[in-house]
C-alpha positions as CSV (number, residue, x, y, z in Angstrom):
1,M,145.8,48.8,192.1
2,L,147.4,49.2,195.5
3,M,144.7,49.0,198.1
4,I,144.8,51.0,201.4
5,N,142.2,51.0,204.2
6,Y,140.7,54.5,204.1
7,S,140.2,57.1,201.5
8,I,139.1,60.5,202.8
9,I,137.4,62.7,200.2
10,V,137.0,66.4,200.6
11,A,135.1,68.3,197.9
12,V,135.6,72.0,198.3
13,F,134.4,75.2,196.7
14,N,135.4,78.6,198.1
15,G,136.2,77.2,201.5
16,K,139.2,79.4,202.3
17,Q,138.1,80.1,205.9
18,Y,138.0,76.5,207.0
19,I,139.9,74.3,204.6
20,K,143.2,74.4,206.4
21,R,141.7,73.2,209.6
22,C,139.9,70.4,207.7
23,I,143.1,69.2,206.0
24,E,145.2,69.4,209.2
25,S,142.7,67.2,211.0
26,V,143.3,64.5,208.5
27,I,147.0,64.5,208.1
28,S,147.5,64.6,211.9
29,Q,145.7,61.2,212.2
30,R,147.9,58.6,213.8
31,N,146.6,55.8,211.6
32,A,149.1,55.7,208.7
33,D,146.9,53.6,206.3
34,F,144.9,56.4,204.6
35,E,144.9,58.8,201.7
36,L,143.4,62.2,201.5
37,I,141.8,63.3,198.2
38,I,141.0,67.0,197.9
39,V,138.8,68.0,194.9
40,D,138.9,71.7,194.4
41,D,135.7,72.5,192.5
42,G,136.8,75.7,190.7
43,S,137.3,77.8,193.8
44,T,138.0,81.5,193.3
45,D,138.7,82.8,196.8
46,G,142.2,81.4,197.5
47,T,141.1,77.9,198.5
48,S,143.1,76.4,195.5
49,E,146.3,78.0,196.7
50,I,145.8,76.6,200.2
51,C,145.1,73.2,198.9
52,D,148.3,73.3,196.8
53,I,150.4,73.8,199.9
54,Y,149.6,70.2,200.8
55,K,149.8,68.6,197.3
56,N,153.4,67.3,197.9
57,T,152.5,66.0,201.4
58,E,152.6,62.3,201.7
59,K,149.2,60.7,201.3
60,V,147.6,63.8,199.9
61,K,146.3,64.2,196.4
62,V,144.9,67.5,195.2
63,I,142.7,67.7,192.1
64,H,141.6,71.0,190.5
65,Q,138.6,71.1,188.2
66,E,136.2,73.6,186.7
67,N,133.1,74.3,188.9
68,K,130.8,71.4,188.3
69,G,129.0,71.1,191.6
70,H,129.4,69.1,194.8
71,T,128.1,65.8,193.4
72,V,130.5,65.8,190.5
73,A,133.4,66.7,192.7
74,R,132.6,63.9,195.1
75,K,132.3,61.4,192.2
76,R,135.7,62.5,190.9
77,G,137.2,61.9,194.3
78,L,135.6,58.5,194.6
79,F,136.8,57.6,191.1
80,E,140.4,58.4,192.3
81,A,140.1,56.6,195.6
82,K,142.0,53.4,196.3
83,G,140.7,52.7,199.8
84,I,138.6,49.8,201.0
85,Y,136.5,52.3,203.0
86,I,135.4,55.7,201.9
87,I,135.0,58.7,204.2
88,F,133.4,62.0,203.0
89,L,134.6,65.1,204.9
90,D,133.0,68.5,204.3
91,A,135.5,71.3,203.9
92,D,134.2,73.4,206.8
93,D,134.2,70.4,209.2
94,W,137.1,68.4,210.8
95,L,137.8,65.0,212.2
96,S,138.3,64.4,215.9
97,D,141.7,63.3,217.2
98,D,142.3,59.5,216.7
99,F,139.3,59.3,214.4
100,L,140.9,56.6,212.3
101,I,142.3,54.7,215.3
102,K,138.9,54.5,216.9
103,I,137.3,53.4,213.6
104,E,139.9,50.8,213.1
105,D,139.4,49.4,216.7
106,A,135.7,49.3,216.2
107,I,136.0,47.4,212.9
108,N,138.5,45.0,214.3
109,G,136.2,44.4,217.3
110,V,133.4,42.7,215.3
111,D,133.4,39.3,213.7
112,V,132.5,40.5,210.2
113,P,133.9,43.5,208.4
114,P,131.0,45.9,208.2
115,D,129.8,47.4,204.9
116,I,129.0,50.7,206.6
117,V,130.0,52.2,209.9
118,S,127.9,55.0,211.5
119,F,129.1,57.3,214.3
120,N,127.8,60.3,216.3
121,Y,129.1,63.8,215.9
122,N,129.7,67.1,217.6
123,R,127.6,70.1,216.5
124,I,129.5,73.3,216.9
125,D,127.8,76.6,216.5
126,E,129.3,79.9,215.4
127,N,130.1,80.8,219.1
128,G,132.1,77.6,219.5
129,I,129.5,75.9,221.7
130,C,129.5,72.2,221.2
131,N,126.5,69.8,221.4
132,K,127.0,66.1,221.1
133,I,124.5,64.5,218.8
134,F,123.6,60.8,219.3
135,T,121.6,58.4,217.2
136,D,118.7,56.6,219.0
137,F,119.8,53.2,217.7
138,K,121.9,51.1,220.0
139,S,125.5,50.6,219.2
140,G,126.7,47.3,217.8
141,L,126.7,45.3,214.6
142,Y,123.4,44.9,212.7
143,D,123.1,42.0,210.3
144,K,120.5,41.9,207.5
145,Q,117.8,40.4,209.7
146,S,118.4,43.1,212.4
147,L,118.4,45.8,209.8
148,N,115.1,44.6,208.4
149,K,113.4,44.5,211.8
150,Q,115.0,47.3,213.7
151,L,116.3,50.0,211.3
152,Y,114.7,49.9,207.9
153,P,111.1,50.6,209.2
154,Y,112.3,53.9,210.7
155,M,115.2,54.8,208.5
156,L,114.0,57.7,206.4
157,C,111.2,58.8,208.6
158,D,110.8,57.7,212.2
159,S,107.0,57.4,212.6
160,R,107.4,57.0,216.3
161,K,108.4,60.7,216.6
162,Q,107.0,64.0,215.5
163,F,106.8,64.5,211.7
164,Y,109.3,64.9,210.2
165,T,112.2,63.2,212.0
166,F,114.9,61.2,210.3
167,G,115.6,57.8,211.9
168,V,119.2,57.7,210.7
169,F,121.4,60.7,210.2
170,P,120.9,61.6,206.5
171,T,124.5,62.7,206.1
172,L,127.4,61.0,204.2
173,W,129.9,62.5,206.6
174,S,128.6,60.7,209.6
175,K,129.5,57.3,208.1
176,L,132.1,55.4,206.3
177,F,131.3,53.0,203.4
178,K,132.9,50.2,201.7
179,R,133.9,51.6,198.3
180,K,131.9,49.1,196.3
181,I,128.7,50.0,198.2
182,I,128.9,53.8,197.8
183,L,130.3,53.7,194.3
184,N,127.3,51.8,193.0
185,V,124.9,54.2,194.6
186,I,126.6,57.5,193.9
187,N,126.9,56.5,190.2
188,M,123.0,56.5,190.2
189,L,123.0,60.1,191.4
190,D,122.1,62.6,188.8
191,D,124.8,65.2,188.6
192,R,122.1,67.9,188.7
193,V,121.0,66.8,192.2
194,V,122.0,69.6,194.6
195,L,119.3,69.1,197.2
196,G,119.1,66.0,199.3
197,E,122.0,64.3,197.6
198,D,123.4,63.0,200.9
199,A,120.0,61.5,202.0
200,F,119.6,59.8,198.6
201,C,123.0,58.1,198.9
202,V,122.8,57.3,202.6
203,F,119.5,55.5,202.7
204,L,119.9,53.5,199.5
205,S,123.4,52.4,200.6
206,L,122.0,51.3,203.9
207,Y,119.2,49.3,202.2
208,R,121.7,47.6,200.0
209,C,124.3,46.7,202.6
210,E,124.6,43.4,204.4
211,N,125.6,44.8,207.8
212,L,126.0,48.0,209.6
213,L,128.2,48.9,212.6
214,I,126.9,51.7,214.8
215,M,129.4,53.3,217.1
216,D,128.5,55.3,220.2
217,E,131.3,57.8,220.0
218,C,131.2,61.3,218.6
219,L,134.0,61.3,216.1
220,Y,133.2,64.1,213.6
221,N,133.0,67.8,214.2
222,Y,130.2,69.5,212.2
223,Q,130.5,73.3,212.0
224,I,127.3,75.3,211.9
225,N,127.6,78.6,210.0
226,S,125.2,81.4,209.0
227,Q,124.4,79.7,205.7
228,S,123.4,76.5,207.4
229,L,121.0,78.4,209.6
230,S,119.7,80.7,206.9
231,R,115.9,80.9,206.2
232,K,116.4,83.1,203.2
233,Y,114.8,82.4,199.8
234,A,116.5,79.7,197.8
235,K,116.1,80.0,194.1
236,D,114.8,77.1,191.9
237,N,114.0,75.0,195.0
238,F,111.1,73.3,193.3
239,E,113.1,72.3,190.3
240,K,115.9,71.0,192.5
241,L,113.4,69.0,194.5
242,S,111.7,67.6,191.4
243,I,115.0,66.2,190.1
244,L,115.7,64.5,193.5
245,C,112.2,63.1,193.9
246,N,111.9,61.7,190.4
247,L,115.2,59.9,190.9
248,M,114.1,58.5,194.2
249,D,110.8,57.2,192.6
250,S,112.8,55.5,189.9
251,V,115.4,53.7,191.9
252,Y,114.2,53.3,195.5
253,P,112.7,49.9,196.4
254,K,109.0,49.6,196.9
255,E,109.6,48.4,200.5
256,L,110.6,52.0,201.3
257,R,107.7,53.7,199.4
258,T,105.8,54.7,202.6
259,Q,108.9,56.5,204.0
260,V,109.8,58.0,200.6
261,L,106.3,59.5,200.4
262,Q,106.7,61.0,203.9
263,Y,110.1,62.4,202.9
264,K,108.8,63.9,199.8
265,L,105.8,65.5,201.6
266,S,108.2,67.1,204.1
267,M,110.5,68.4,201.4
268,L,107.5,69.7,199.4
269,M,106.2,71.6,202.5
270,G,109.7,73.1,202.8
271,A,109.8,74.1,199.1
272,I,106.3,75.7,199.4
273,T,107.4,77.7,202.5
274,N,110.5,78.8,200.7
275,E,108.6,80.0,197.7
276,T,106.4,82.3,199.8
277,R,109.6,84.0,201.1
278,G,110.7,84.9,197.6
279,P,110.5,88.1,195.5
280,K,107.7,86.9,193.2
281,K,104.2,88.4,193.3
282,T,101.6,86.5,195.3
283,R,99.7,85.6,192.2
284,D,102.8,84.1,190.5
285,I,103.6,82.1,193.7
286,I,100.1,80.7,193.8
287,I,100.4,79.6,190.1
288,E,103.9,78.1,190.7
289,I,102.7,76.1,193.7
290,K,99.6,74.9,192.0
291,E,101.5,73.7,188.9
292,R,104.1,71.9,191.0
293,C,101.8,70.3,193.5
294,E,99.7,68.8,190.7
295,E,102.8,67.2,189.0
296,N,102.8,63.4,189.5
297,V,106.0,63.5,191.4
298,F,104.4,65.6,194.1
299,S,100.7,64.9,193.9
300,D,101.2,61.3,195.0
301,C,102.8,62.3,198.3
302,V,100.0,64.8,199.0
303,K,97.3,62.2,198.4
304,N,98.9,59.0,199.6
305,T,101.2,59.7,202.5
306,K,100.3,58.3,205.9
307,V,101.5,60.4,208.7
308,S,101.1,60.4,212.5
309,H,102.4,62.9,215.1
310,M,102.3,65.9,212.7
311,P,102.6,69.3,214.2
312,F,99.4,71.4,214.0
313,F,100.7,74.0,211.6
314,R,101.9,71.3,209.2
315,V,98.5,69.6,209.4
316,I,97.0,72.9,208.2
317,I,99.4,73.0,205.3
318,W,98.8,69.4,204.4
319,N,95.0,69.7,204.5
320,L,95.0,72.9,202.3
321,L,97.2,71.0,199.8
322,K,94.8,68.1,199.8
323,M,91.9,70.5,199.2
324,R,93.9,72.3,196.6
325,L,93.3,75.6,198.3
326,Y,96.6,77.0,197.1
327,S,95.6,80.7,197.3
328,L,94.6,80.4,201.0
329,L,97.8,78.5,201.7
330,V,100.0,81.1,200.2
331,Y,98.2,84.0,201.9
332,I,98.5,82.3,205.3
333,L,102.2,81.5,204.8
334,R,102.9,85.1,203.7
335,I,101.1,86.6,206.6
336,L,102.9,84.4,209.1
337,K,106.2,84.7,207.2
338,A,106.8,81.0,207.9
């Protein structure tokens, strides 16, 4: 198989509004040693036709499949990829100018080719206002010893900050990975996982890598849209979270257990709040939350998580969960419309 340096994978479903900008940001890159793989996951809004405009473009491969979800689409793109490094690009985002040139310069500037490269990003809201988002970790190459001391203890949950704060950006798109690293991890990902799939892959990949290069430049443009900011009720959130948490419990190393519990507790609180926004009757919500919280996958994080710097409102939620006062919890959340 002919190897190239970079495979850029775009999985898209009904992204007509943004997909052209996304694709153009890739094919305009000055580094010639890349391929773009677009996986159209059964779009019905005209996205497929836009993608096909580029299918005869040099370095672009377009794959159409029935709608199977984002995880399956990414896996399909990764299976087709030939690059040494893999970059995941969301369809509504775009790469900065000279993205690949700057990545290449950074990789060539260190003694050992990194397994993973992490970079900062621009956060663009719906009004076009851009905020630069930076990691708290210093730029440079981290070997395994440095990772163990400086990054892993704060990776999933930075206990030095207010609960809950990720230590490392939990997004695939803010990094590039050696193909062998991300392939092994993403193949563990249950195709049914549609919540927290990026975090699952990112943190397990980081734990398994031998070195990490952190850059100090903002190279990726992340578009905020109304869906991203939505606080509307999300159906089946508990079920989605249960699939993710069971998977994390089964494959994540024991060294990360404390942080996994903290992550699960934060996600559980979010799922509970989401449930109280839904259309169900209060009595049915109480029953649902009680049943879910007493499942093993969630009860362990309620009982065994160690947390510092938790906001007062979350302390109330946590204590009510520990005391199993589900009715009072639901009434409070519904009154406050959290």
